[in-house]
Steps between C-alpha positions, in 0.01 A plus 500: 500500500675448829884458473782470748591861416151622586505295827811685615317831457232403740547572871593185698256368757182637323247230486152541348320173565538144391494371149376167383737211438648506159632206290865418490742220395474158665577521866467875523199731500460874577356587842406836652704744288568832672529827330862610512625142529554206268228237467545243777547136383337192639788268595473122487479327835800291408714813461373646827593179681851488349563864593380471859684166546817679411420808719414275794832311462733799437325804647670620818456794729144483631175656364636840396791349312271251333252770397787700365624203295145444365476864406837480314429178319131517428459872424827581327627170362211269420240781451237284674384794713466876479644722757156589624398140547813433708432803716132401555599138583756608769258757647198269522701198628676711762156606621407132564642279775754235417829476321536781240722329243279197460191711476658720225590179317143374536362840379722500196415138418130594521541796266683294240369148555159539658362303791692177441810693402490661842502161677765350280729802505470546878573145595787487246644798686477322835608143394885536462538662828269260677717203382821683597386593846329168568832329416687733739238415767572133451880553532450710810291232675731214400829679576382670822567850347661687215808681636568654161166689509630749751805582296300531175244719673788722624620565148174497299263708730677828439494434124128437531459850653682638198276303267192647673626857484598472135174350400309765705675769303395339173144462618503864619600621159226281353203648697588795719399811304430790728541655850184350646619149431835568658326657803279190541814281465680702772208465744480126437872457551490679834204301624649169391831568683311625807266201543750248348235346267279593217166664583220376279295816533791700350442353160125561512545850638762577225274366234217716627730805500590418138130490412434837664799667340530350154135423423321779686716807561707483171191424293269743685223243549391185673505148364367175631739211510295192429584215734822665613405401854544141401879551491493623851253244644647192336777446761250525788279224371785279405670530835195442713429160342849376575496638852172336602536154345541212750843347558572126487822312426833658477473528125165675535637736761794583278261564206277730706791690652656571163161573336459764770851635443439523126162665546551752774859627489610780269855368478735603227795276563608456862246745634286190562758361736358645827164334427669163426731522804207563737297210362781241446723575806278651761152366441544147363861429607556315172849661465756635741653842441807375312301267276276791412799717414644229275170468325485875435867486368405215259221705366719804460799339320294268279361611157133592459271659761627543855192351662608159373625495865163322548629197312796461720285549818254233379784249439640555854156451651353216290743385234434520124118499527531781752712708256243435225206601714671810638596613149149465374371683800726805473446547121138390440341827632712690251339316205149556636553866587671591169243315293231707680685832462653460155169465298363810684813699413501388137136576453521846658854594428390815293295634793661812657446377851672163425793683351520735799484208746788324315725809510437547875544136587813472286659790690414326828666187372826682429499666845426178692762302299767759582386487868530128505846524338616719791365246750665206321829693463540492878483123482722452197773766558687477832875571430736654252508212260121463461485880448757471230325206338175703484672803351697305245191298401304818442778639279530173308121497430483869401824529302585158365147357476610180681233231497330403820614129507861601440484755782352260746746229409803735540379636836423143626863410426623808690289405796625134500856630501471798735264366762747238649772772508308793647263285718236777539277428799200714388380277214174326592480712817394842373 
């Protein structure tokens, strides 16, 4: 008979296929138990919606901080996920275009709530931030600007860098196990900093390297990865449809632009910004440079995923309906891509090639996230006070376990007080 004591004796991460669904109490049923891990529960859709509504309302710090928060709460506190499932979710979602945190939330909702759970949990994650940012867009249009945004951005942005670094440390401990993964991460970090954006082929190449090393060299043989190519080809098909569709009214053009952004850009956090700037400022002229920087700042200091910037942009261009259409456009590809990739991963998760691909892609995710953090640090840290805020925030997170909302609120107050006194001229210029 299997007991918790016997489970602890098994090596973690060993998976030997999928088991059939087992019966459980009302609202819960066993799904896909893994050897070396506890049986995974099926969570009620209502509970998924409640959790992701709260995370969307209170989760600050961008995709890495949000993934770190999900890992802490869902793996260690709620026991909804195993460590291996969290690792797989991050690796696969980072290998797809679109916002990482939302995709991981959709992936988790799919694992625990099935097809409809994925739709419910994903949109619950998005809804609080959509309402918050749409309201800010309305205020910005009616008041002719939000002067406090600059001051808040000044104080909060270095704290966001600390949140990203701390969460990346947690995620590194979760899935980085050997020298090859750290070597892959180092290469991806250097490339990301050099080209100032994420390179999609890095994730595919890293996944292939993982297959060659973990599934072939270590095991001394060759394996066929059924349908693994689907994970790599899904972004291409999704993006081409958005790029070739005809344009019509301003709402249709907004929808098509953000469908393309969500389908073709590998953008963890603000790495998607160059693509948005080129399209919104240079090509369409919908925003000027300052409006665009304000939109990015709103996305950065608000809870939930950073690419909610699309909501603010949509409001500036076409009012409330523009914000709604832009939000649907930026996030809809994530649902479609994850719901293609997640069933493939779940079905073939015991395959050595899939496991090797996940390890390689996960290492690439850590490297590109650290590279993006260096790029964003040049925007967020420009004087002694912002450097001090970043350092103290990192200490507060690591030593005193300060919650993300408390940290963001405290640094926002610091920004509101210090900005009028110091009058830094580099904010919204770098």
